[in-house]
C-alpha positions as CSV (number, residue, x, y, z in Angstrom):
1,M,-11.1,30.7,-31.3
2,P,-7.6,29.5,-28.7
3,K,-6.7,25.8,-27.9
4,I,-5.0,24.5,-25.2
5,I,-3.9,20.5,-24.7
6,F,-3.0,19.4,-21.2
7,T,-0.8,16.6,-20.5
8,G,0.1,14.7,-17.5
9,G,-0.8,11.7,-16.1
10,G,0.3,8.6,-13.6
11,T,-1.3,9.8,-10.6
12,G,-4.7,11.9,-9.6
13,G,-2.1,14.3,-8.1
14,H,-1.1,15.0,-12.0
15,V,-5.5,14.9,-13.3
16,F,-6.5,16.9,-10.6
17,P,-5.0,19.9,-10.5
18,I,-5.6,19.8,-14.5
19,I,-8.9,19.7,-13.6
20,A,-8.7,22.1,-11.5
21,I,-7.3,24.7,-14.3
22,T,-9.6,23.8,-16.5
23,Q,-12.9,24.7,-14.3
24,S,-11.3,28.4,-14.2
25,I,-9.9,29.2,-17.3
26,R,-13.9,28.2,-18.4
27,E,-15.5,29.9,-15.6
28,K,-14.2,33.5,-17.6
29,Y,-13.8,32.0,-21.4
30,P,-16.3,29.1,-21.5
31,S,-15.1,29.5,-25.7
32,I,-11.6,28.4,-25.6
33,D,-11.0,25.2,-27.2
34,M,-9.3,22.5,-24.3
35,S,-8.8,19.0,-24.2
36,Y,-6.0,15.9,-22.9
37,I,-3.8,14.2,-24.3
38,G,-2.1,11.6,-22.4
39,P,-2.0,8.0,-20.6
40,K,-5.4,6.3,-19.9
41,D,-5.8,4.8,-16.4
42,F,-8.5,5.2,-13.3
43,T,-8.1,8.9,-12.7
44,T,-7.8,10.0,-16.6
45,S,-10.5,7.6,-17.9
46,V,-13.3,8.3,-14.8
47,F,-12.5,12.0,-13.9
48,L,-11.6,13.2,-17.0
49,P,-15.0,12.6,-18.8
50,I,-17.0,14.0,-15.6
51,A,-15.1,17.2,-15.7
52,K,-16.3,17.4,-19.5
53,I,-12.5,17.8,-20.6
54,K,-11.7,15.9,-24.3
55,T,-9.8,12.8,-24.3
56,N,-6.9,11.6,-26.2
57,Y,-5.1,8.4,-24.8
58,V,-2.1,7.6,-26.1
59,F,0.9,5.2,-24.7
60,S,3.2,6.5,-22.4
61,G,6.2,4.9,-20.2
62,K,8.4,5.7,-17.4
63,I,12.3,5.0,-16.6
64,R,12.6,2.7,-13.2
65,R,15.4,3.3,-11.3
66,Y,15.8,0.4,-9.6
67,F,16.9,-3.1,-10.1
68,S,14.9,-5.8,-10.5
69,P,14.0,-8.9,-13.4
70,K,10.7,-7.4,-13.4
71,A,11.5,-3.6,-13.7
72,I,14.4,-4.1,-16.2
73,A,11.6,-5.8,-18.3
74,S,9.3,-2.8,-18.1
75,N,12.1,-0.6,-18.9
76,I,12.5,-2.5,-21.9
77,I,9.2,-2.8,-23.1
78,D,8.7,1.2,-21.9
79,I,11.9,2.5,-23.6
80,F,11.2,0.6,-27.5
81,F,7.6,0.2,-27.7
82,N,5.2,2.5,-25.1
83,I,7.3,5.8,-25.1
84,P,8.3,5.9,-29.0
85,V,4.5,5.1,-30.2
86,G,3.2,7.6,-27.3
87,F,5.4,10.4,-29.4
88,I,4.1,9.1,-32.8
89,H,0.7,8.9,-31.8
90,S,1.1,12.5,-30.0
91,F,3.3,14.0,-33.0
92,I,0.4,13.3,-35.1
93,L,-2.4,14.2,-32.5
94,L,-0.6,17.6,-32.0
95,F,0.1,18.0,-35.7
96,F,-3.6,18.3,-36.8
97,K,-4.7,20.2,-33.9
98,M,-1.9,22.9,-33.8
99,P,-2.9,24.0,-30.7
100,D,-2.0,27.3,-29.3
101,L,0.1,26.1,-26.2
102,I,0.5,23.0,-24.1
103,V,0.1,22.7,-20.3
104,S,1.8,19.7,-18.6
105,K,1.3,18.7,-15.0
106,G,4.1,16.8,-15.6
107,G,4.4,12.5,-14.6
108,H,5.7,10.0,-16.7
109,G,2.6,10.4,-19.2
110,S,3.8,13.9,-20.3
111,I,6.7,12.8,-21.9
112,P,5.6,11.7,-25.3
113,V,3.4,14.7,-25.5
114,V,6.1,17.5,-24.2
115,F,8.5,15.5,-26.8
116,A,6.1,16.6,-29.7
117,G,5.0,19.8,-28.8
118,I,9.0,20.7,-29.1
119,I,9.6,19.7,-32.2
120,L,6.2,21.3,-33.5
121,R,7.5,24.3,-31.7
122,I,4.5,24.7,-29.1
123,P,5.1,26.8,-26.4
124,I,4.6,25.0,-22.8
125,F,3.8,25.8,-20.3
126,I,4.6,23.8,-16.5
127,H,3.2,23.6,-13.0
128,E,5.2,22.0,-10.5
129,S,3.8,20.9,-7.1
130,D,6.9,19.4,-5.1
131,V,9.9,21.1,-3.6
132,A,11.9,18.9,-6.1
133,P,10.4,18.2,-9.3
134,G,10.6,15.1,-11.3
135,L,12.2,13.9,-14.3
136,A,9.4,15.0,-16.9
137,N,9.2,18.3,-15.7
138,R,12.9,18.7,-15.2
139,I,13.1,18.0,-18.7
140,A,10.4,20.4,-20.1
141,S,11.5,22.9,-18.0
142,R,14.3,23.9,-20.5
143,F,11.8,24.0,-22.9
144,A,9.1,26.1,-20.9
145,K,8.0,29.4,-21.4
146,K,6.7,29.8,-17.7
147,I,6.8,27.0,-14.9
148,F,4.2,27.8,-11.4
149,T,5.2,26.2,-8.4
150,S,3.2,25.5,-5.4
151,F,6.3,25.9,-3.0
152,S,8.2,29.5,-3.1
153,T,10.4,29.9,-5.9
154,E,13.7,30.1,-3.5
155,I,13.0,26.5,-2.2
156,T,11.6,25.0,-5.3
157,E,14.6,23.1,-6.7
158,Y,16.1,22.6,-9.9
159,F,14.4,25.3,-12.0
160,P,15.8,28.9,-13.6
161,K,14.5,31.6,-11.4
162,K,13.9,33.6,-14.0
163,K,11.0,31.0,-15.7
164,M,9.2,30.5,-12.0
165,I,5.9,31.9,-10.9
166,Q,4.5,31.0,-7.0
167,T,1.5,30.3,-7.6
168,G,0.5,27.4,-5.2
169,G,-1.1,24.4,-6.1
170,P,-4.3,24.4,-8.1
171,V,-7.6,22.9,-6.2
172,R,-10.6,21.4,-7.6
173,R,-13.6,23.9,-6.8
174,E,-15.5,21.7,-5.0
175,I,-12.9,21.0,-2.2
176,I,-12.9,24.9,-1.9
177,H,-16.2,25.6,-2.3
178,W,-18.0,23.2,-0.7
179,N,-21.6,22.5,-1.5
180,K,-23.2,21.3,2.0
181,E,-25.9,19.6,0.7
182,D,-23.4,17.1,-0.5
183,V,-22.5,15.4,3.3
184,L,-21.6,12.1,3.7
185,K,-23.1,10.1,6.9
186,L,-21.6,9.8,10.1
187,K,-22.7,9.3,13.3
188,G,-21.2,12.6,14.8
189,G,-20.4,13.8,18.3
190,K,-16.4,12.8,18.2
191,D,-13.6,14.2,16.3
192,V,-13.8,13.3,12.3
193,I,-10.1,11.9,11.0
194,F,-9.7,11.9,7.2
195,V,-7.5,9.1,6.5
196,I,-6.1,9.5,2.4
197,G,-2.9,7.7,1.3
198,G,-3.4,9.2,-2.5
199,S,-5.6,8.6,-5.2
200,Q,-4.8,5.0,-4.6
201,G,-4.3,4.5,-1.2
202,S,-1.7,3.5,0.9
203,G,-0.2,-0.2,2.3
204,R,1.7,1.0,5.0
205,I,-0.7,3.9,6.3
206,N,-3.6,1.2,5.9
207,D,-1.6,-1.1,8.1
208,V,-1.5,1.5,10.8
209,I,-4.8,2.4,10.5
210,F,-6.0,-1.3,11.1
211,Q,-4.0,-2.0,13.7
212,S,-5.1,0.9,15.9
213,L,-8.6,1.2,14.8
214,G,-10.1,-0.1,18.0
215,D,-8.1,2.5,20.3
216,L,-8.9,5.2,17.5
217,L,-12.6,4.9,17.1
218,K,-13.0,5.2,21.5
219,D,-12.0,9.0,20.4
220,F,-12.7,9.7,17.0
221,E,-14.7,8.9,13.8
222,I,-13.1,8.2,10.7
223,I,-13.7,8.5,7.1
224,H,-11.0,5.7,5.5
225,Q,-9.8,6.0,2.0
226,T,-8.2,2.6,1.4
227,G,-7.4,1.9,-2.3
228,L,-9.3,-0.6,-4.2
229,K,-6.4,-3.3,-2.6
230,D,-7.2,-3.2,1.0
231,I,-11.1,-2.4,0.7
232,N,-12.3,-5.8,1.8
233,R,-9.1,-5.9,4.4
234,A,-10.9,-2.9,6.0
235,K,-13.9,-4.2,6.1
236,K,-12.9,-7.7,7.0
237,E,-10.5,-6.6,9.8
238,S,-12.6,-3.6,11.1
239,V,-15.2,-6.0,12.2
240,A,-12.9,-8.7,13.6
241,M,-11.0,-6.1,15.7
242,V,-13.5,-3.5,16.5
243,E,-16.2,-3.7,19.3
244,K,-19.6,-3.8,17.8
245,E,-20.8,-0.3,18.6
246,L,-18.0,1.3,17.7
247,L,-18.0,0.1,14.3
248,E,-21.0,2.9,13.1
249,Y,-17.7,5.4,13.5
250,Y,-15.7,4.0,11.1
251,H,-16.0,4.4,7.3
252,P,-14.0,2.9,4.8
253,Y,-14.3,3.7,1.0
254,F,-11.8,2.1,-2.0
255,F,-12.0,5.7,-3.5
256,L,-14.1,9.2,-3.2
257,D,-15.7,10.5,-5.7
258,E,-15.6,14.7,-6.1
259,K,-18.2,15.4,-4.2
260,E,-17.3,12.9,-1.7
261,V,-13.3,13.9,-1.0
262,A,-14.6,17.7,-0.7
263,C,-17.3,16.4,2.2
264,A,-14.4,14.4,3.8
265,Y,-11.9,17.2,3.6
266,N,-14.4,19.8,5.0
267,L,-16.0,17.4,7.5
268,A,-12.3,16.4,8.6
269,D,-11.1,18.1,12.2
270,V,-7.7,16.2,11.1
271,V,-6.5,14.9,7.9
272,V,-3.8,12.1,8.1
273,G,-1.5,10.9,4.4
274,R,1.8,11.2,2.3
275,S,2.8,14.6,1.8
276,G,2.5,14.9,-2.3
277,G,2.4,18.3,-3.6
278,G,-1.7,18.2,-4.6
279,M,-2.3,16.8,-1.0
280,I,-0.4,19.7,0.3
281,S,-2.3,22.0,-1.6
282,E,-5.4,20.9,-0.9
283,V,-5.4,20.7,2.7
284,S,-3.8,23.6,2.7
285,S,-6.2,25.3,0.8
286,I,-9.0,24.9,3.1
287,G,-7.2,25.1,6.2
288,K,-6.8,21.7,7.6
289,P,-4.7,20.6,10.3
290,S,-2.8,17.5,9.0
291,I,-0.4,14.7,10.3
292,L,1.7,13.8,6.9
293,I,4.0,10.7,6.4
294,P,6.3,11.0,3.6
295,L,6.8,8.0,1.3
296,T,10.2,7.0,1.6
297,E,10.7,5.7,-2.2
298,S,9.7,8.8,-3.5
299,A,11.5,10.4,-6.5
300,Q,14.6,12.8,-5.5
301,N,12.8,12.3,-1.5
302,H,10.6,15.1,-2.8
303,Q,7.9,13.9,-0.2
304,A,10.2,14.5,3.0
305,K,10.7,17.9,1.1
306,N,7.5,18.7,0.9
307,A,6.6,18.0,4.0
308,Y,9.3,20.1,6.0
309,A,9.0,22.5,4.2
310,Y,5.1,22.7,4.5
311,A,5.7,22.1,8.4
312,K,8.2,24.9,9.1
313,N,5.6,27.6,10.4
314,G,3.5,25.1,12.0
315,A,1.5,23.8,9.2
316,C,1.4,19.9,9.8
317,L,2.7,17.5,11.9
318,V,5.8,15.1,10.1
319,L,6.0,11.6,11.1
320,E,8.3,9.8,9.5
321,E,7.5,5.8,8.6
322,P,9.7,4.3,11.2
323,N,8.0,6.8,13.7
324,F,4.2,6.6,12.1
325,T,3.1,3.4,14.6
326,D,-0.2,2.8,16.3
327,H,0.2,4.5,19.5
328,F,2.5,7.4,18.0
329,L,-0.6,8.2,16.1
330,L,-3.2,8.2,18.5
331,E,-1.1,10.5,20.9
332,K,-0.2,13.0,18.6
333,L,-4.1,12.9,17.2
334,K,-5.1,13.8,20.9
335,T,-2.3,16.4,21.3
336,I,-1.6,18.5,18.0
337,D,-2.7,22.0,18.4
338,K,-5.7,21.6,16.0
339,E,-6.5,25.9,16.0
340,K,-2.8,27.0,15.5
341,M,-2.3,23.9,12.6
342,S,-5.6,25.3,10.6
343,Q,-4.5,28.9,10.4
344,A,-0.6,28.1,9.8
345,A,-2.2,26.0,6.9
346,K,-4.3,28.8,5.9
347,E,-1.2,31.2,5.4
348,F,0.8,29.0,3.5
349,S,-0.5,29.4,0.3
350,P,-2.4,32.8,0.3
351,F,-2.8,32.3,-3.1
352,N,-6.0,31.3,-5.8
353,A,-4.0,29.3,-7.7
354,S,-6.1,28.1,-10.6
355,D,-7.3,31.4,-11.3
356,K,-3.7,33.0,-11.4
357,I,-1.9,30.0,-13.6
358,S,-5.8,30.5,-16.1
359,E,-4.6,34.2,-16.0
360,E,-1.2,34.0,-16.8
361,I,-2.2,31.8,-19.6
362,I,-5.2,34.1,-20.8
363,E,-2.1,36.9,-20.8
364,Y,0.0,34.4,-22.6
365,L,-2.5,33.6,-25.6
366,K,-3.9,37.4,-26.1
């Protein structure tokens, strides 16, 4: 029976595509043994068990490329303890499991597993969601047999062209094939805005939403994934700043599970959020208009590169953080051409990425 190890971690953007790929493989080849090796965090500990993916958690660490006393101390701990211990643990797990293939989604959580796999000469496939790859995938690409990309191979940076296959970004089945019986309770009668700052929320996006909440709710109904840090603030500020009759049009959540996020995406008329590759794959897969605010501190400026590549054919509106103000956001939400943007979003990635990747994996294992 073939065995596949998946790895990756750091954010939901690494974990959710792994779930999407395993869903596709299971539908066609349920006998394949699939499991995960990587760091334990919120998304891996909650969503992988729900997806019935066997998990083995190992230590991991990352190299912080900015200078502060805290960053230096964290780097020392990660370099001299977490990464070596994670590597040894990964090596032992892989040695006894001896999988036929490692599929890495990148992120700092994948580094110990990929290095152990290289030493054990286990074939490696990687998927890259961004135009500018992160450090983990740049290292892994030197040893990878195949590199799957969300963006065109012409604009995806760093990787050798001969290894790349554009597949698009894997998206969970719940989002693409939404069950309309799973419905968040909305008031109705207004266009719906879904605000999502990534799996952990975004403080700066939240700030602008809170500042403009009273005006926004006059014209829109808002589903807002705030992240755990800002959920209490969302509830307090909405009560303090919003007229009582408008409060029922505001729905803050610290996190949305798979059914809830699928519902939020599909009910939304416009999505407002960051421009990570996973986010772009999700909105494009169901053709949703979006306003994207690139994270200014993203490595290799990858979020801005993603956003402008996605916006090239009119699939989204990009607002740089200095321009992301309450009045500007409200104006753009009222004036964007949602129909044109929706069509461009659908045309951006015509692939069924999960199935395309699973077919490439199965073909290799034959």
